[in-house]
C-alpha angles and dihedrals in degrees: 000000000000118000136186123244094280092054095254123133109271100209133056090239089056091049089048091051092049090049091052093048090050091056095044114106138165127359091115094151094051091047091051093048090051091046092053092051094045097049101035116105088224107023116225088228139012103206127046111197116197122184134176144131124291115285094020091116106261094141093044089054091050090054090055088048090053092050092050094048091050091050088052092052098257123140111239125213112190116193122180111200089219084072095052129088100224096244131095091252093049092051095051092045091056091044090053089052091051095047096031124253091262090066102036121032126192099279137062093251091070091062089079087072095062113120123227100299148148116242111204117194114189132189090022093172086076090059100050090119089068097041094106094043090049094048099043103031117014103041094044088056093058121099112256090244091068112094114204126206119189121194125186145133099254131067114255119275116267098260089066087064103034101041104091095216095050092042087061101038099041128067118205118204126181106215108217136183117294119275115252094257089050092048090052089050090052093047089051092050086049088053097244109161114254093236088062101042097086090053090047091053090050089054102042103032088215096299102157099217092048089051092053092047091048092053090049091053091048089052087058100037126011097205107156109267089218088077091066106090098194130137105186131061091227091058089047093056090047093056093041094055091046090054091045091054090058092059106044112134100250141356087260092059090049087053092052091055089048094053089050090053093052100044123065087228130007120222133181086248091058095044091048089055094051103033104021130259099267098065096034104090094052093043092048090051091050093050091048090056097055114112095234096048119094129197121231137175092268099038144289126324135175128238108280095247092048091047091056094047094048093051094043090051093050094049092050096041103041115006094176092053089049092052092048093051091043090055091048095049091044093053091046089054093044092054089047088054095052093043094051140058141197116011093355090058091047089052092051091054091048088051090052091050091047090057088067098051095117097047108114091224095051102036098074095049100064133052093228094186092056096049109131092019093121136038124209135216136171112286113256124211086257088062095053097084090050090048092051092047089051092052092046091050095053107026106019139246096299091058090047090058090053090053090048088056093052094045086061096039101042112003092162087068091070122090124180128208124219133198142162097311126061094246119087114265091210146304142229133207114209107182122202114195137173092190139002115234125213086248089057091052092047094049097042127036091198090063091047092054095039094048093050088051091051093048092051100042107027120351116205120261122217111297097012123124141202123222115210121189088205105167133015127159145139123238091243110009100044110197106358136126089274093058088041087062088060102048099040101081096046095045097044095046088051094055093044099048106031111112116231095008110169104173139018118197126186118196125205138170094227111035097177090060092056100036094098091056096046094045088051091055089044100250116144126232104242105198088169090067094051115127141184131230125179093352093306125112122223130188140195152199126229142192126200105215091194094056092043111022122203095263092054093044092049092056091049091048093052092054092049091050089057092050106076088177093059113125129180113263111250113257102258108216107231125213087265117065114231120279117264116225105205126196112237095260089050091048091048092051091048090053092050090048092047089054093050090048094042093117093042110073091179088063093041090058089071099048116119092226088075086072094043123116095239093057094045089050091052103038108021133250099316109037119178135205092279089061090050091050090051091050092051091049090051090050095049093043089055084076092066092068090077119052089212089063095049092099090054091052093050092050092053095042094053092043100048114005101041098005126196114231090261139004088252087056091049092053089050091049091052090046090235133133107257093244090052091048090051090050092052092047094050092045091048092052090050094051092045092050092050091049090053093042091056089052091049093054104036109019133250096309094063095061112127 
């Protein structure tokens, strides 16, 4: 280390290092464990796995490890998982940047050239998708003279404990709060008066971040800590941040903190847009120096608990200012989305969604802690069997056959999601179609129902397309907030960026569970496009982008995001019950039952055909049994237009309209053998059902 003539560090970095060392206390056991591994000729372990809650001091301990390793002549490569695209290529690219491309090339083979070093991998919870690859592929490729330290919030995955080799070569340490004597030492370093230290320990329970925040507060206002009647560290931090907010230097500094609480990350560009370019550099530097602000690859961000407190305080204290800042941050992110592509565009969408994490109608539909825990890529032919197995497990063999059809028809629609384990985490199929073929309708009941809906309410014009989020599921969790995390980016970016998009449809197995979310984003529940596969009913939500273009939709969504009291309007039952979209077998059975009940209006009143499209088209929104009788007569009389079908008409007429006492009597009346009569009757029902089914699907002009 270089010093000036007085023996003081001569660079800012050296002064920062000295300040950090001066504030580092405790962790003696962890430091000794690290020292033994670093200095041993044959280390007792090769991976040290630290885990603990946010703010417990993991990053601080890694900094001390880095200092010790440097002092002992080891190269140090520090990787923060927030910097890393969670894919093997992304990880190797960031490692190459940290170690220099001359040392680490793009492939695993180059790892053999690493010198004796310490690899520090921070914020590991953001890299869970790669846990299996790191454990089974990357780490075994490292030279034995590289010591790896992993730090994250979550305990290691089970294979770290159950694999005999890793159980021997990895040490797992749960990082806890500081012991009382260590907490007192830190409070002393932070210049907290001795007379207040016991009260401080009673409030913070040794949580390092709470201790630091408490010291910051006392430096601003020495109100006796004994007056704080709190019992949990999280409540302590909440009050400390609220007090800190009262004593920021200027209103501009307060606004900087408020912006940092709203945005996932705060950059100079964002602050310049909100506060003006002139003041931004100094304000950004001030923000960066706060004890509860961390630095990531994309910008600055507060500790999670601090973030929540700051935003809640702003919403309560000044709702109008909160709305104004929210709009400014949102518009900045929207511009970032439209000016970027690829991963940067995905990140912008994630940041826009993240803004809404406290909205009651968004919060339940995402697993916010698991965000970023998987990466997606186009499905390969090798993935297809796993996709089919997933569908059969959750939806059955009939649904798997539909998926097999789409894997042949539109394989580019399928995206798979990967995580720590070799097995797929899940998949999604996001169809884009300019037309729906008869083969599509035959293969997939969803397409039959959706296409009928589109033809009725907004047929496609030349060049227009429909987007159908047809399938989405996790391997284990099916359709839950966790799997919703995975599909959102792909689906939303598609509907935002697809030229000439007319409709977006989203299919789900349990529409009532998702209605709040879709109402919030102004998608309509379209029961008329419900469908059945394998005896299970599915429903969907739709948006007509021609009726409500993106610009209008975006304005509506912005206002709803700012209204935390917004609730979906209850579905008002109109005088007409909702349309019933029957599968073809259900429809055929309804026709047979209607013919049997033709002379019993009380029974016809309960027939599903009364809620069918063809009857509504013919008789209005509330058709009765008489309208169904009239429709059946029209269907049967259609057979009289062809002399060859007269015998079918007569069999139906004397069985249902003017029935003989028994079918045997009807056969005798028609002067037919009973078997011939039964054949004519069966054939007539088949022809009538087909005539009605064509009308149901394609409207009156398609009747044959």
